C-alpha positions in Angstrom: -3.1 -23.9 -6.3 -5.9 -26.1 -5.3 -6.5 -24.3 -2.1 -8.2 -20.9 -2.0 -6.1 -17.7 -1.9 -8.1 -16.8 1.0 -6.6 -19.4 3.2 -3.2 -17.8 2.8 -4.0 -14.1 2.4 -6.5 -11.6 3.4 -7.4 -10.2 0.0 -8.3 -6.6 0.0 -8.7 -3.5 -2.0 -8.0 0.3 -1.7 -11.4 2.0 -1.6 -10.4 5.3 -3.0 -8.5 3.7 -5.8 -11.1 1.1 -6.8 -14.0 3.6 -6.8 -12.6 7.1 -7.3 -15.7 8.6 -8.5 -18.2 6.8 -6.1 -19.9 8.2 -3.1 -17.6 7.0 -0.3 -20.3 5.3 1.7 -21.9 3.7 -1.3 -18.5 2.3 -2.4 -17.7 0.9 1.1 -21.0 -0.8 1.2 -20.6 -2.2 -2.3 -17.1 -3.6 -1.4 -18.2 -4.9 2.0 -21.0 -6.9 0.2 -18.4 -8.5 -2.1 -17.0 -11.6 -0.3 -14.1 -11.7 -2.5 -12.7 -9.0 -0.2 -11.4 -9.9 3.3 -9.9 -6.5 3.9 -10.6 -2.9 2.9 -8.1 0.0 2.9 -9.6 3.4 3.8 -8.3 6.9 4.1 -9.1 10.1 6.0 -12.7 11.1 6.2 -13.3 14.8 6.0 -16.9 14.5 6.9 -17.6 13.1 10.4 -21.1 11.9 9.3 -19.6 10.0 6.4 -17.1 8.5 8.8 -19.9 7.5 11.1 -21.7 5.7 8.4 -18.6 4.0 7.0 -17.7 2.7 10.5 -21.2 1.3 10.9 -20.8 -0.7 7.6 -17.4 -1.9 8.4 -18.3 -3.0 11.9 -20.9 -5.4 10.3 -18.6 -6.6 7.5 -16.1 -8.9 9.3 -13.4 -7.2 7.1 -10.0 -6.3 8.3 -9.7 -2.5 8.1 -6.4 -0.9 7.0 -5.8 2.8 6.9 -3.8 4.6 4.3 -2.3 7.9 5.2 -0.5 8.5 1.9 -3.3 10.7 0.4 -3.2 12.9 3.6 0.4 13.6 2.8 0.3 13.7 -1.1 -2.7 16.0 -1.1 -1.2 19.0 0.7 2.4 18.2 -0.4 3.6 17.3 3.0 7.0 15.6 3.5 7.9 13.4 6.4 11.7 13.8 5.5 11.5 17.6 5.0 14.9 18.9 6.0 13.0 22.0 7.1 12.1 21.1 10.6 8.8 23.1 10.5 7.7 21.2 7.3 8.7 17.8 8.9 6.7 18.7 12.0 3.6 19.4 9.9 3.9 15.9 8.2 4.4 14.2 11.5 1.3 15.9 12.9 -0.8 14.6 10.1 0.5 11.1 10.7 -0.3 11.2 14.4 -3.7 12.4 13.6 -4.0 9.5 11.2 -3.1 7.1 13.9 -6.1 8.4 16.1 -8.5 8.2 13.1 -7.3 4.6 12.3 -7.8 3.6 15.9 -11.4 5.1 15.8 -12.1 3.1 12.7 -10.7 0.0 14.4 -7.8 -0.3 11.9 -4.6 -2.2 13.1 -2.3 0.7 12.1 -1.4 3.2 9.3 0.7 3.1 6.1 2.4 6.1 4.7 5.1 7.0 2.2 8.4 9.1 2.4 8.6 12.4 0.8 10.6 13.9 -2.2 14.3 14.4 -1.7 17.3 16.1 -3.4 20.6 14.3 -3.8 22.6 17.0 -2.1 20.5 16.6 1.1 19.7 12.9 0.9 21.5 12.0 4.1 19.8 14.7 6.1 16.5 13.7 4.6 17.1 10.1 5.8 17.7 11.3 9.4 14.6 13.4 9.2 12.5 10.4 8.0 13.9 8.3 10.8 12.9 11.0 13.3 9.3 11.2 12.0 8.8 7.5 11.8 10.2 6.8 15.2 8.0 9.4 16.8 4.9 8.0 14.8 5.8 4.4 15.8 6.2 5.3 19.4 2.7 6.9 19.4 1.2 3.9 17.6 2.9 1.4 20.0 1.1 3.2 22.8 -2.1 2.1 21.1 -0.8 -1.4 20.1 -0.8 -0.3 16.5 1.5 -0.9 13.6 3.2 1.6 11.2 4.0 0.6 7.5 6.1 2.5 5.0 5.2 1.9 1.5 8.1 1.6 -0.9 7.7 3.9 -3.9 9.7 4.9 -7.1 12.7 7.2 -6.5 13.1 8.9 -9.8 10.0 8.3 -12.0 6.8 9.8 -10.4 6.6 10.0 -6.8 10.3 10.3 -6.4 10.2 9.3 -2.8 13.2 8.9 -0.6 12.3 5.2 0.0 13.1 4.2 -2.6 14.8 1.2 -4.1 14.7 -2.1 -2.2 18.3 -2.0 -0.7 17.7 1.5 0.6 14.3 0.5 2.0 16.0 -2.5 3.8 18.7 -0.1 5.3 15.8 2.1 6.6 13.7 -0.8 7.9 16.8 -2.3 9.7 17.4 1.1 11.4 13.9 1.4 12.4 13.6 -2.1 13.8 16.5 -1.4 16.1 14.1 0.8 18.2 10.5 -0.1 17.0 9.3 -3.6 16.5 5.9 -2.2 15.3 7.4 -0.9 12.1 7.1 -2.7 8.7 7.3 -2.2 5.0 4.4 -2.3 2.4 5.6 -3.6 -1.0 3.7 -3.1 -4.3 4.0 -5.3 -7.4 3.0 -2.2 -9.4 6.1 -0.3 -8.0 8.6 -3.0 -9.0 8.8 -1.9 -12.7 9.2 1.8 -11.6 12.2 1.0 -9.4 13.7 -1.3 -12.2 13.5 -4.2 -9.8 12.0 -7.8 -10.1 9.7 -9.7 -7.6 12.5 -12.0 -6.6 14.8 -9.1 -5.9 12.4 -7.0 -3.9 10.9 -9.7 -1.8 14.2 -11.4 -1.0 16.0 -8.1 -0.2 13.1 -7.0 2.1 12.0 -10.4 3.4 12.4 -9.7 7.2 10.6 -6.4 7.1 7.6 -6.9 4.9 4.3 -6.8 6.7 1.7 -5.8 4.0 1.4 -6.4 0.2 -0.1 -4.7 -2.8 -0.5 -5.9 -6.4 -1.1 -3.8 -9.4 0.2 -2.5 -12.8 2.4 0.3 -14.2 3.4 1.8 -17.4 7.1 2.7 -17.5 7.4 3.8 -21.2 7.8 7.5 -21.4 5.1 9.3 -23.4 2.5 6.4 -23.1 -0.8 6.7 -21.5 -0.8 6.1 -17.6 2.9 6.5 -17.4 4.3 6.5 -13.9 2.6 5.5 -10.7 -1.0 5.6 -12.1 -2.0 1.9 -11.2 -3.9 1.1 -14.5 -5.8 -2.2 -15.0 -4.0 -5.3 -15.9 -3.6 -5.7 -19.6 -3.4 -1.9 -20.1 -1.5 -1.0 -23.4 2.1 -0.8 -22.9 2.0 -1.8 -19.3 4.5 -3.9 -17.4 2.5 -6.3 -15.3 -0.2 -8.9 -16.3 -0.9 -12.6 -15.4 2.5 -13.7 -16.0 4.1 -11.2 -13.6 1.5 -11.7 -10.9 2.1 -15.5 -11.1 5.8 -14.8 -10.7 5.0 -12.6 -7.7 3.0 -15.4 -6.2 5.7 -18.0 -6.8 8.3 -15.8 -5.0 6.0 -15.2 -2.1 5.4 -19.0 -1.8 9.2 -19.7 -1.9 10.0 -17.1 0.7 7.4 -18.3 3.2 4.7 -15.7 3.0 1.8 -18.3 2.7 0.7 -18.2 6.3 -2.7 -19.6 7.0 -2.4 -19.0 10.7 -1.7 -15.4 10.4 -2.3 -14.3 6.7 -0.8 -11.1 5.2 -3.1 -8.5 3.8 -2.8 -8.6 0.0 -4.6 -5.7 -1.6 -5.2 -4.9 -5.1 -4.3 -1.3 -6.1 -5.9 -0.8 -9.4 -7.9 2.3 -10.7 -9.8 3.0 -13.8 -8.1 5.2 -16.5 -9.9 8.3 -17.7 -13.6 7.1 -18.6 -13.1 3.4 -17.8 -15.8 1.7 -15.6 -14.6 1.1 -12.1 -16.6 -2.1 -11.6 -15.3 -3.6 -14.9 -11.8 -2.7 -13.9 -12.3 -4.4 -10.6 -13.7 -7.5 -12.2 -10.7 -7.6 -14.6 -8.4 -7.6 -11.6 -10.2 -10.4 -9.9 -9.9 -12.4 -13.1 -6.2 -12.0 -13.3 -5.8 -12.8 -9.5 -7.9 -16.0 -10.1 -6.0 -17.1 -13.2 -2.5 -16.5 -11.8 -3.5 -18.3 -8.6 -4.9 -21.2 -10.6 -1.5 -21.5 -12.4 0.5 -21.5 -9.3 2.0 -24.9 -8.5 0.9 -26.7 -5.3 
């Protein structure tokens, strides 16, 4: 493409994935000073002083702020589709608190993920997830905010209820009957883990996608970084590299996701493996993005 990727997307990164070992404030400042990034995805701040400093930096940055509630569920093992009502309520409470913190940080909404499930109680879990998501969406709507469910693997690593693209489409359709502020977040790095392709996922979920991630995965059992670990592009035995990202961009273009008037957030979700250097891995990702974009036909 001759035109810049920044015309059609707000290119972002996920702070805690890009800089897992950085001081949070130092990381946010470093990323805010990098004009490659138009958006930054943050998570819960345990320390109010750190949150205050982060907000100060972000308010000066002219970046779109996004809020990921996934770590707030994964850390303590909370499940928004828990068939035990008390467990479901605990997860819902965390998500409602995430809405408040996202509003404080001037984010436009939150993203989260479904919890684990058992085949024999899958239908019950689905109804529990609808209940949680509707309650969270109702609360978010009162603040003019959006709620996004990220689509994960169903049997490899996270083993989340949502889940393969057709099941995600069913859930999103059910949600949209009651809440227009609901959307799906799809991640290129998850496509290999759900045994799907960019064309299949994007076309299946087209009406419901509101947010995009790109990254890589290893799906060969027994290999380093197997599962949902988000290694760098070019990682040994991994599934995605420049060719797969180019295909992803082509499908997005064909399906009408290139929107200069109201660009989608497109965040890279890549993290260093073991003792890799976070800034080198970040530069690696930018190079792959730039190369794939350069190869994309006008």
